[in-house]
C-alpha positions in Angstrom: 0.0 0.0 0.0 1.3 3.5 -0.9 1.1 6.6 1.2 -2.0 7.9 -0.6 -3.8 4.6 0.2 -2.8 4.8 3.8 -3.9 8.4 4.2 -7.3 7.5 2.8 -7.4 4.5 5.2 -6.6 6.8 8.2 -9.5 9.0 7.2 -11.8 6.0 7.1 -10.7 4.9 10.5 -11.3 8.3 12.1 -14.8 8.6 10.5 -15.9 5.2 11.6 -14.6 5.7 15.2 -16.8 8.7 15.6 -19.8 6.9 14.1 -19.4 3.8 16.3 -18.5 5.9 19.4 -15.2 4.1 20.0 -13.0 6.2 22.4 -9.6 4.9 21.4 -8.0 2.6 18.9 -4.6 1.4 17.8 -3.7 -0.2 14.5 -0.7 -2.0 13.0 -0.7 -2.8 9.3 1.9 -5.2 8.0 2.7 -5.9 4.3 5.5 -8.2 3.3 8.3 -7.8 5.8 7.5 -4.3 6.6 5.3 -2.5 9.2 3.5 0.0 7.0 1.6 1.6 9.8 1.5 1.6 13.6 -0.6 4.4 14.9 -3.0 5.4 17.7 -6.3 7.2 17.3 -8.6 8.8 19.9 -8.3 8.6 23.6 -7.0 5.9 25.9 -8.6 7.9 28.8 -11.5 10.1 27.9 -11.7 11.9 31.3 -8.0 12.8 31.3 -7.8 13.4 27.5 -4.9 11.0 27.2 -4.2 10.1 23.6 -3.7 6.5 22.3 -0.3 5.9 20.8 1.2 2.8 19.1 2.6 1.8 22.5 -0.7 2.0 24.4 -1.5 -1.4 26.0 -4.9 -2.9 25.3 -6.4 -6.3 26.4 -6.4 -8.5 23.3 -8.8 -11.1 24.7 -9.2 -14.2 22.7 -6.5 -13.2 20.2 -4.4 -14.9 23.0 -5.6 -18.3 21.9 -3.3 -18.4 18.9 -0.3 -17.7 21.2 -1.3 -20.7 23.4 -1.6 -22.9 20.2 1.8 -21.7 18.9 3.4 -22.5 22.2 1.9 -26.0 22.1 3.6 -26.5 18.7 6.9 -25.2 20.0 6.9 -27.8 22.8 5.8 -30.5 20.4 8.8 -29.7 18.1 11.1 -30.0 21.1 9.7 -33.5 21.8 8.1 -32.5 25.1 4.4 -33.2 24.2 2.3 -34.6 21.4 -0.9 -32.9 20.3 -2.6 -36.2 19.6 -1.8 -38.0 22.9 -4.7 -38.0 25.4 -3.9 -35.2 27.9 -4.6 -37.5 30.8 -1.1 -39.0 30.0 0.4 -35.6 30.8 -2.0 -34.5 33.5 -3.4 -37.5 35.4 -5.7 -35.3 37.5 -7.6 -34.3 34.4 -11.2 -35.3 34.5 -14.3 -34.4 32.4 -17.9 -35.2 33.2 -17.9 -37.6 30.2 -15.5 -40.5 30.9 -14.9 -41.0 27.1 -13.7 -37.4 26.9 -11.5 -37.9 30.0 -9.7 -40.8 28.4 -9.5 -39.5 24.8 -9.4 -35.7 24.8 -6.1 -34.3 23.3 -4.5 -30.9 23.1 -5.5 -30.7 19.5 -9.1 -31.3 20.5 -8.9 -28.5 23.1 -7.2 -26.0 20.8 -9.8 -26.4 18.1 -12.9 -26.5 20.4 -14.2 -30.0 19.7 -14.5 -31.3 23.2 -18.3 -31.7 23.3 -18.4 -29.2 26.2 -20.5 -26.0 25.8 -19.1 -22.7 26.9 -20.0 -22.5 30.6 -18.6 -19.0 30.4 -20.3 -17.7 33.5 -17.4 -19.3 35.4 -15.3 -16.5 33.9 -16.8 -14.2 36.5 -16.0 -16.2 39.6 -12.8 -14.3 40.4 -12.3 -16.3 43.6 -11.3 -19.4 41.7 -7.7 -20.1 40.7 -6.8 -21.7 37.4 -6.4 -25.1 39.2 -9.8 -24.7 40.8 -11.5 -24.0 37.5 -9.9 -27.1 35.8 -10.9 -29.2 38.8 -14.5 -28.2 38.2 -14.6 -29.6 34.6 -15.8 -32.9 36.0 -19.0 -31.3 37.1 -19.9 -29.6 33.8 -22.1 -31.6 31.5 -21.3 -31.9 27.8 -23.9 -31.3 25.2 -22.3 -33.2 22.3 -20.0 -36.2 21.9 -16.2 -35.5 21.7 -15.1 -34.4 18.2 -18.7 -34.1 16.9 -19.2 -30.3 16.8 -17.4 -27.0 17.2 -18.2 -25.5 20.6 -16.1 -22.5 21.6 -14.7 -23.2 25.1 -12.5 -21.0 27.2 -12.1 -23.5 30.0 -10.4 -26.1 27.8 -8.0 -23.7 26.1 -7.1 -22.7 29.7 -6.6 -26.3 30.5 -4.3 -26.8 27.5 -2.2 -23.8 28.5 -2.0 -25.1 32.1 -0.7 -28.4 30.7 2.0 -26.6 28.7 3.2 -25.0 31.9 3.2 -28.4 33.7 5.4 -29.9 30.9 7.9 -27.1 31.4 7.8 -27.2 35.2 6.5 -23.7 35.3 3.4 -21.6 34.4 1.6 -20.9 31.1 2.7 -17.3 31.6 6.4 -18.2 31.7 6.0 -20.5 28.7 4.5 -17.6 26.6 7.2 -15.2 27.9 10.1 -17.5 27.1 8.9 -19.0 23.8 7.0 -16.1 22.2 7.2 -12.7 23.8 10.9 -12.6 24.4 11.9 -13.9 20.9 9.5 -11.4 19.3 10.9 -8.5 21.3 7.4 -7.9 22.9 8.9 -6.3 26.0 5.9 -4.3 27.0 3.3 -7.0 26.5 2.0 -8.7 29.7 -0.4 -11.4 30.8 -2.1 -10.0 33.9 -4.7 -7.4 34.5 -2.6 -6.1 37.4 0.4 -5.5 35.1 -1.9 -3.8 32.6 -3.2 -1.3 35.2 0.3 -0.6 36.4 1.4 0.4 32.9 1.8 4.2 32.5 0.4 3.9 29.0 -2.7 1.7 29.0 -6.2 2.1 27.7 -9.1 2.5 30.1 -11.9 0.0 29.3 -15.3 1.5 28.2 -18.7 0.2 27.5 -21.8 1.7 25.9 -24.7 2.1 28.4 -28.0 3.7 27.4 -26.3 5.5 24.5 -23.4 6.8 26.6 -19.8 5.8 26.7 -18.8 5.0 30.3 -15.8 3.4 31.9 -16.2 -0.1 33.3 -14.2 -2.0 35.9 -11.2 -4.0 34.8 -12.2 -7.7 34.6 -9.6 -10.0 36.1 -9.5 -13.1 33.9 -6.0 -14.1 34.9 -7.2 -17.5 35.9 -8.4 -18.0 32.3 -5.0 -16.6 31.0 -4.3 -19.1 28.2 -7.7 -18.3 26.7 -7.6 -14.5 26.8 -5.4 -12.6 29.2 -2.6 -11.1 27.0 -2.3 -7.4 26.9 -0.3 -5.8 24.1 0.1 -2.8 21.8 0.0 -2.2 18.1 3.8 -2.1 17.7 4.4 -5.4 19.4 1.4 -7.2 17.8 2.9 -6.2 14.5 5.8 -8.5 15.3 3.4 -11.3 16.0 1.7 -10.8 12.6 5.1 -10.6 10.9 6.2 -13.9 12.4 2.9 -15.6 11.2 3.2 -14.2 7.7 6.8 -15.3 7.6 5.9 -18.9 8.5 7.4 -19.0 11.9 10.4 -16.7 11.4 11.1 -13.3 12.9 14.3 -11.4 12.0 17.0 -14.0 12.3 15.0 -16.3 14.6 12.9 -19.3 13.9 10.2 -19.7 16.6 8.5 -22.7 15.0 8.6 -24.7 11.8 6.8 -23.6 8.6 5.0 -27.0 8.8 3.4 -26.2 12.2 2.4 -22.7 11.1 0.5 -24.4 8.2 -1.0 -26.9 10.6 -2.4 -24.0 12.8 -4.0 -22.6 9.7 -5.5 -25.9 8.5 -9.3 -26.3 9.1 -10.0 -29.0 11.7 -13.7 -28.4 12.3 -16.5 -26.4 10.8 -17.3 -23.4 13.0 -19.5 -20.3 12.5 -18.6 -16.8 11.4 -19.4 -13.9 13.7 -20.3 -11.9 10.7 -23.9 -12.4 9.5 -23.2 -11.5 5.9 -23.5 -13.4 2.6 -19.7 -13.3 2.1 -19.1 -15.4 5.2 -21.0 -18.6 4.6 -18.0 -20.8 5.5 -16.0 -20.6 8.7 -13.6 -23.2 10.1 -11.3 -23.4 13.2 -7.7 -24.6 13.2 -5.3 -24.4 16.1 -6.1 -21.1 17.8 -7.2 -19.5 14.5 -10.4 -19.0 12.6 -10.1 -19.7 8.9 -12.5 -17.9 6.6 -12.6 -16.8 3.0 -12.6 -13.1 2.4 -14.0 -12.3 -1.1 -12.1 -15.3 -2.5 -8.9 -14.9 -0.5 -7.9 -17.1 2.5 -8.1 -15.1 5.7 -6.7 -16.2 9.1 -8.1 -14.3 12.0 -9.2 -14.2 15.6 -11.4 -11.7 17.4 -10.8 -10.8 21.0 -13.3 -9.3 23.5 -13.4 -8.8 27.2 -15.1 -6.1 29.3 -14.3 -2.8 27.8 -12.0 -4.0 25.0 -12.5 -5.4 21.4 -9.6 -6.6 19.3 -8.8 -8.4 16.0 -5.8 -10.0 14.5 -6.2 -10.9 10.8 -4.0 -11.6 7.8 -4.1 -12.9 4.3 -1.2 -15.5 4.2 -1.2 -15.8 0.4 -1.2 -12.1 -0.1 1.3 -11.2 2.7 -0.8 -8.5 4.3 -2.1 -8.3 7.9 -3.6 -6.0 10.5 -4.1 -5.7 14.2 -6.9 -3.5 15.6 -7.1 -2.8 19.3 -9.9 -0.8 20.9 -11.1 0.2 24.3 -14.8 -0.3 23.8 -16.7 -3.5 24.5 -18.4 -5.5 21.7 -17.9 -3.2 18.8 -17.7 -4.5 15.2 -15.3 -1.8 14.3 -12.1 -4.0 14.3 -13.7 -6.3 11.7 -14.9 -3.5 9.4 -11.5 -1.7 9.6 -9.7 -5.0 8.7 -12.1 -5.7 5.8 -11.7 -2.2 4.5 -7.9 -2.5 4.6 -8.0 -5.8 2.7 -10.2 -4.2 0.0 -7.7 -1.5 -0.4 -4.6 -3.8 -0.3 -6.2 -6.2 -2.8 -7.4 -3.4 -5.2 -11.0 -4.5 -4.8 -14.1 -2.2 -4.8 -14.7 -1.2 -1.2 -17.7 -2.9 0.4 -19.8 -0.6 2.7 -19.1 -2.8 5.7 -20.0 0.1 8.1 -23.4 0.4 6.5 -24.0 -3.3 6.6 -22.9 -3.6 10.3 -25.0 -0.6 11.1 -28.1 -2.3 9.7 -27.4 -5.3 11.9 -26.9 -3.1 14.9 -30.2 -1.3 14.4 -32.0 -4.6 13.7 -30.6 -6.1 17.0 -31.7 -3.0 18.9 -35.2 -3.1 17.5 -35.5 -6.8 18.4 -34.3 -6.1 21.9 -36.9 -3.4 22.4 -39.6 -5.7 21.2 -38.4 -8.4 23.6 -38.4 -6.0 26.5 -41.9 -4.9 25.6 -43.1 -8.5 25.7 -41.3 -9.1 29.0 -43.0 -6.1 30.5 -46.4 -7.4 29.5 -45.7 -10.8 31.0 -44.2 -9.6 34.3 -45.9 -9.4 37.6 -47.6 -12.9 37.5 -48.5 -14.6 40.7 -46.0 -17.1 42.1 -47.4 -20.5 43.0 -46.3 -20.2 46.7 -45.2 -17.7 49.3 -42.0 -15.9 48.2 -40.2 -16.8 51.4 -40.4 -20.5 50.5 -38.0 -19.8 47.5 -35.4 -18.2 49.7 -32.2 -20.1 50.5 -28.8 -21.2 49.2 -28.7 -23.3 46.1 -25.5 -25.1 45.1 -24.0 -26.6 41.9 -20.5 -28.3 42.3 -19.2 -26.5 39.2 -20.8 -23.1 39.4 -20.9 -22.7 43.2 -23.6 -21.0 45.2 -26.7 -18.9 44.3 -28.3 -17.0 47.1 -32.0 -16.2 47.0 -33.2 -13.7 49.6 -36.5 -12.0 50.3 -36.2 -8.2 50.7 -38.9 -5.5 50.4 -41.4 -8.2 49.3 -39.2 -9.1 46.3 -36.9 -12.0 45.6 -33.2 -11.1 45.1 -30.6 -13.3 43.5 -26.8 -13.2 44.1 -24.3 -15.1 42.1 -20.6 -14.2 42.5 -20.6 -10.4 42.4 -23.9 -10.2 40.5 -27.2 -9.3 42.0 -30.6 -9.2 40.4 -34.3 -8.9 41.3 -36.5 -11.7 40.3 -39.9 -11.1 38.7 -42.5 -13.9 38.4 -43.0 -15.1 34.8 -45.2 -18.1 35.3 -45.9 -19.6 38.8 -42.6 -21.3 39.4 -40.5 -19.6 36.7 -39.0 -16.2 37.3 -37.0 -13.9 35.0 -34.0 -11.7 35.8 -31.6 -9.4 34.1 -28.0 -10.4 34.8 -25.8 -7.3 34.5 -22.3 -8.6 33.8 -20.9 -5.2 33.1 -20.2 -5.5 29.4 -23.9 -6.5 28.7 -27.2 -7.3 30.4 -28.2 -10.9 29.9 -31.9 -11.8 30.2 -32.3 -15.2 32.0 -35.0 -17.4 33.4 -34.9 -19.3 36.7 -37.3 -22.2 37.3 -37.8 -23.7 40.8 -38.6 -27.4 41.2 -40.3 -29.1 44.2 -39.8 -32.5 45.8 -42.5 -35.2 46.1 -43.2 -33.7 49.5 -44.1 -30.4 47.9 -41.0 -28.5 49.2 -38.7 -26.4 46.9 -35.6 -28.6 46.3 -33.8 -27.0 43.4 -33.6 -24.3 40.7 -32.5 -24.5 37.2 -31.1 -21.9 34.7 -30.3 -22.1 31.0 -26.7 -20.8 31.2 -25.5 -22.4 27.9 -27.3 -21.6 24.6 -25.7 -24.4 22.5 -28.0 -27.0 21.0 -28.4 -29.9 23.3 -27.1 -28.1 26.4 -29.1 -28.8 29.6 -30.1 -26.3 32.1 -27.8 -26.0 35.1 -29.4 -27.4 38.3 -28.6 -25.9 41.7 -29.7 -27.9 44.7 -31.2 -26.2 47.7 -29.2 -26.6 50.9 -31.0 -27.5 54.1 
């Protein structure tokens, strides 16, 4: 891309940032062996009017997964692990709810999300649990599919894979990533903890959109899930990561991993689903830590990343030697994807698709549907419960998810799970609805109470996984 193309691209980025109300953004564009652009836009801190630079640290979220997958290949090529050996051979304490998965699940299965286990992502918010605690709870989480049957995105099992890499090295996942990837790529400012991010003098404050306003949101500590999403980096250093991938495992005079393994990471292992609801994205597959999708006839390797207050994207066209990293400090924005697609249109000499217009239509449609759903909910609220509210009160426990506390205050039932609290409203005799405000979004949920043969409340259930075949999670009332 020439200077004129890059200038037009900068203008596009600035225009779309304003339209989509994104406070700050940092971009690196790589072409061939050269970093064509590494720049910051907007504010890393709105209140203090601090500008984003190419050195500003952002959370990259699930873009971390490809780092974990690369490290697995590095250890494999050193003869320390095998991706197709059941992980129970490396980690005897490993246990899934499904005994077949316990005996057969491999690192390859974990890294491409074909374990049979639905997301169970609410556990991400139990900040009292260590990585070891989370992995120990896998045995209590029911699968919804057989092993290797279907793509089911799962942060817990990527976390487990990373933990196993640390065990094989006699250290932690963090140290493996530092030694095998960050240090060789000269990624000296990148880090893997929310605490290190906050201590950096140049980091982006996380923001969310709430009732049409951009507001800061608390930093979400996902260090326990580190291998699935805790890396923090900047545009300059992520450019080195993209360069290494485009150059098939090489960076400067160093070879981090073989060309063969880079190709393996980018080879489809299971059909997935694209996050873009557009006609151009009818096919999506997952490899080792990467999504593989066609972009207007060209092979595209990518991964999105999103945690509270941050949205990121790493994407490149391996056969055309061009790539991009987009880091933002706003939650759940499609801006990284549309910026990447616009860059690829320009780099490939294609007519530009109005991705912003298309995404905006999706955005307005989703808002309209949400308003309709809320209107229906309001109509159905305030039904009569089948028994006195006090009878529902108590502590309900699930061995994987922990405790839910139901209390009666001011003639209303209140639910507490981890740090979240919500008021229950009766939907239909024994079923209540609630809005779970998890910071980055409000999740509407239902809660149904079950009674014993003696007519006493004995449990409650909630649909916490939306994948096909996933059962509701049942919490047993404690006496």
